[in-house]
C-alpha positions, 0 to 999 in steps of 0.5 A: 466503565460498564462492560457488556458481552454482546456475543460469546462463541466457544472454539474448541479447535483453537482452544479459545472463547471468542467474544464481542463486547461493548464498553460504555464509559463516562467521557474517560480519556485513555481507555487502553487495551491494557484496561480492557484486558484487565476488565475482561480478566476480572469479568470472565476470570481468565489469565491476563496472558491468555486474553487477546484484544483483536480490535477496538472501535469507537465512534466520534462523540459517543462514549462507547467502544465496541471490540472483539477479544479472544480468550485462550485456555493456555498461553501456548495455544495463544502464542501458537495461533495468534498473529505476531503483530497482534501479540506485540500489540497485546504486549505478550511478546517483544517486537522484532528489531530489524537489523540496520543495513550498512550504509553505502557510500553516497555517489560522488558528484562530478565537479563542475568546471572540469572538462572544458567548454560549455555544458551540453544542452539538456536532452529535452532542449535538443528534442525541442530544437529538432522538432522546430527544424522538422516543422520548417522542412516538412511539406505535405506528402505527395498524393498516392495514386488510387490504384495503390502501389501499381506503376503506370505502364511505359509510354502512358501519360498522366491523366490518359488511359494506357495504349493497347 
């Protein structure tokens, strides 16, 4: 397994060194974060508890892994600055166990056969029946006069102008 540092950046505000690296392996199966952390600690002479592997990426069919790691000066700054799930992933802290909620009693189903009579039809069936009934009774709406809502004057007949 060959280890190569591509970029190295000092970050004095967060008390760490950030590196991008590339690992070339000869079809080795199971390159884990733990193995990568050991390789970084041996290469850069850092403490294992202060090395955080942020990401590892490999391409299908290539024996290369590209990654991003952070090497802190001390463990306190590491625990203070890193996200919880990254610390869990790097096995620096234990995952928090979620408390089990009390299971509520399942809702009781109504027993069939009680209540007498035939069961009521489903709502969708009722709507379909109403639509069929409406279609039979529907007639074309009467045409409205062109003048709008104005009523014809008394004594005026249809089709004839009103008398003056």
